[in-house]
N, C-alpha and C positions, 0 to 999 in steps of 0.2 A: 287750830291755826299754827303755822310755823312760828318758832320763837323769833322775837325781835332782836335777840342778842346777835351781834356781828358774827358771821360765820368765819372761824379762824382755824379750821382744820384742813386746809389744802395740803399741808405737809404730812398728813397721816401716812405712816408707813407700816409695813408688816415684814416679819421674817419668819421662816419656818425651820423647825428642827425635825428631821425625819429619821427615826430610829429603826434599825433592822440588824439582823445577824447575817454575816456573809461568810461564805466558805468556798474554797477552790481545792480540788484534789492536789495533794502535795506534789505528786509526780508531774502534774501540769504546771503548778506554780513555780516549781524549781527550774522550769524551762524559760521562765521570764527573767527580765533584768531588774525586777522591782524588789525593793527592800522589804516592803510589807504589802498586805492586801489593800491598805488604804492608798498606797502609792499607785497600785494597779488600777483601782477604781478612779483615782484622780486623773490618770492618763486617759481612761475611757470617757470621762466627763469633758475633758478638754476638746475632744473631737466633736462635741455637740454644738460648739460655737454659739453659746448662749448670748442673748441680747444684753442681759444685765439690767440694772435699775434705770440706766439712762439711755438704753438702746445702742450704746457704743461698744458693747462687749464687756465681758467680765473675766477675771482670772479664776483659776481653781487652785486652792491652797490645801496642803496636807499637813496636819499637825504632827510634829515629830514626837517620838516617845519621850524625849527629854523635856519638851515643852509641856506635854500632857502631864507628866509626873510632877511638874512644878506648879500646877494649878489645882487648887483645892476643889473647886467646883465651877459650874458654868458662870455664876455671878462674878467670879474673880478674873475671868478671861479678859485680855486686853480688848478694848472696844474696836481698835483698828484691825483686829484679827478677822472681823466679819465684814470687811469691805469686799470680800470675794465669796464664792461658794467654797465652803470649807469641809473637808473630810476629817473627822476626828473619831476617837473612841468613845463608847458609852457602855460602861460595864454592866448596866442594867439590861441591855438588849441581848439576853442569853437565849440559846436554843431550847426548844421543848424537849428534844431527844439528843443530848450531847453524844451518845454512843454512836450515832450515825455519822459523826464527823471525825472519828478517830484518825483517819488517814488523810486529813485535810489541813490546809492552812486556814485558820478561822480567826475572825475578829468580830466582836460586837461593835457596831458602828453607828455614827450619827452624821447625817449630812445637813449642814447648816447653810441657809441662804444668806446673802447680803440683804439689807433692808430695801424693799421695793416700794415705790410710791403706790398707794392703793388706788389712786384715781387714774393711773396710766395702765395700759393693758399689756405691756411687755411681759409682765410676770406670768401671764397665762400661757404664752407660747413656751416660755422657759420651763415652767412646771410640766407641761405636756411632754417636752423633750426629756427632761430628767426622769420623770416617773415612767415614761415609756421605756427608757433604757433599763431602769431597775426592775420593772415588771417582766422584762424579757432578757434579763441578765444571763439566763442559762443558755442563750444562743450566742453569747459573745465568745471570743477566742482569747484566753481559755474560758470555758463556761464558769460562771459565778452563780452560786445559789444565794439568793437574797431572800431571807426568811422573815416573815411577819408572824407574830404570835402574841399571846397575852402579855408578854414582857416588853413589847414594842409599842411606842405611842407617837403621835404627831403633836408637836407643840407649836403654837403660833404666838409670836410676840407682836403687839400692836403699840406703836409709838407715835409721837407727834414732833418728829425732828428734835432739834436741840432745845426747843422751847418747853417740851413736856406738856402735860395736861394741867388744866386748872383744877383747883380743889372741888369746885362744883361739878365738873365733868366726872371726876373720879368718884365723888360721892354718889352721883346719879347712876354711874355704871355699877357700883356696888349694890345699890338698891335694886336695879333691874336684874342683876345676876342672881341674887339670893331669892328674888321673887319668882324667877322662871327656871332656876337651876334644875329642879326635878323634871320639868317639862323638857328641857334640853337633853337631860339624861335619856329620857324615853325616846326622844327624837333620834338619838344616836344609838338606840338599842342597848344602852348600858343599864345593867341591873342596879337598882338603888340599894340592894343588899350587899353588893360587892365591896369588900374592904380593900381599897387600893391605897396603900401607904404612900404612893407617889403622887396621888391626886385626890386628896380628901375633900369632902363636900364643904364648901364655905358656909352654907346655910345650917350646918350641924356643928359648927365650931363651938368652942367653949363660951363664946360671947353671944351667939345667935341661936344655938340649939334649943329646941322646945318652944320657940316663939312662933306666933302666927305670921303670915306674910306681911300684914300691916304693921305688926309690932316690930318685925325685923327692920322695916323701912323707918319706923319712928326711932328705933335705937341708933341706926346709922345717921339719921338726920340730926338727932339731938346730941350725940356724943362724938361728933367728928367735925372739928373746925379746921383741921389741917389734913393734908394728904397722909402724913405719918399716923394720924389718929384713925383714918379710914383703914390704912394697912393693918393696924393693930387689931381692929375689929374683924376684918376679913381673914387675916392670916395670923392668928395668935400662935405663939410658940407653945407646943405641948410639953416638950422635954427640953432641958437646958442645951442638949447637943443636937436637937432635932431641927434641921433647916426649916424655917417658917415658910419657904416657898412651895412646899409640897401640898398645895391645894389645887383644886380644879381651875380656879382663877387665881393666879399668883400675882397679888398686888404688891408683894414685897419688892418685885423688880422695879417698881416705880421709884424706889429709894436708891437704886443703883445708878451707875452712870449711863445705863441704857434708857432709863425713864420709860419703861414699857410695862404693859399688863400682859402677862403670859397665860394663855389658855392651854391647859396641860392634859385634858382628859380624853381627847379624841383618840380612838384606836389607831394604831399604825396602819398606813395605807399606801399603796402605789397607784390607786385609782385617781386619775387627774380630775375627773368630774367631781368626785367626792371631796377632794381637797379644795378645789376652786369654790365649791358651794360653801364649805365650812369657813374658808377665809372671808368670803363675801358676807357670810352671816355675822361673824364676830366684828368685822370692820363696820358693818351697818349698825350693830349694837352699840359700838363705841360712839359713832356719830349721833345716834339717837340720844345717848347720854349727854352729849354736848349741847344739842339744840332743843331738846324737849322743854317746854315751859313747865313750871312746877305744877300748875293746875292740871295740865294734860298728863303729867307723870302719875300723879295720885289718882286721877280718873282711870288710868290704865291699871294701876295696882288694885283699885276697888273692883274693877271688872274681873281681874284675875282671882280675887278672893272669893268671888261668887261661883267660880267654875269648879266642878268636881275634880278632885286630885287626879283621877284616872283619865280625865278628858284632856290629855296633853295636847292633842291636835288642835282643839279649839283655843287653848291658851297660846300656842305658837302662832295661830292665825291672828289672834289679837295683837301679839307682839309685832308681827310683820305688818299689820295694818297701821300700827303706830309709826313704824319706820317709813311707810309709804306717805303718811300724812305730814310728818315732821321733818324728815331728812331733806337736805338741800340737794344732795346727789341722788339720782334715781336709784331705787333699790334694784339690785341685780335681778334680771329676769329669772335666773336660775333658782332664786329663793322661792319663787312661786310654786316650784315643784320640788322643794327641798324635802318635804315630808314624803319620803319614798314609801311606796307600798311594800308590804312584807315580802312579796315575791321577788322584788329586786334584791333584797338582802339575802334571801334564800339562794338565789341564783349565784350571787357572789360567793356565798359560803360553799355551795356545791363545787364551784370551779376551784376554790382553794383546796378543798378536801381531795379533789381528783389530782391536783398537782402534787399535794403532799403524799398521797398514796403511791403515785408513780415514783416519787423520790425515795420513799421508804421501802419500795419493793426489792431493792438490792443496794447493798452498801457500795458507796463510791459512784452511784448512779451509772 
């Protein structure tokens, strides 16, 4: 049965960070009037006439080198900087083959959206337009190569306006995440053996590693009375100078002025359908954390504990069933087919390999 707790998440919002490496032939870039590749891309984005979070349009902003150099990391950026679609640098989004771009103007980039209300659908048409342009950037004038590789990722921030989330919602979200993290990895075709320093598994943190699914849930329930205590369990600092946000689910962002949970481990993508499904999935997961009664939550965890570790599809089906049963907002129809068959993934990989092979066949394309 749905929770009797008043539903207080109509203000839930999300924002995306899309990482990619961009390059333009130097001789072509020099013909333009733009100071940097960021400014060129910003001008192209302005032509898309995006609806924005309120459907009244949105601005495109480009972060200058001076502003970027003055910011230590994403958590320190001014909140008002992301009221528009923002083009900035991301030094982690490096190319797989730098030697191919010796005669190019190049930049590792990140495109950051403003926060969109999750219950309105303007964001879908905006994402389709933005990603369509990036996926076909090589036909722009001048042609832009927008490369995705193992160094690029999609990050999704989920927030609840200025109110933030309650401790109960954050605690439940933490329990759900560490209970289904391995299944979500497999759903996204991410190897559990990959050591990604930018997105470490929360369930294998120093506080939760080695525990069973039910013991993880008990640890979070028994030792977190505040949001800060949930954050400490989910994102413990490994080294004194190591940012504690580098986990697949970054709960540290809840303590910043953004008051969001950041989902960090999705591969970089320009596929609109892929991104829409992932956003729908994580926003539905957050809503489930808010509305699910305690009895139903632990019934779900007990069901997960009985499923074999390699039967991730059944585990995800149980999670989607819980969303259907408890969430006040209808679960997005796209999630019913979120568990893509391997052929879909192989077709996407074949297309990307063909594009990359054509690009590498001659320098300067």
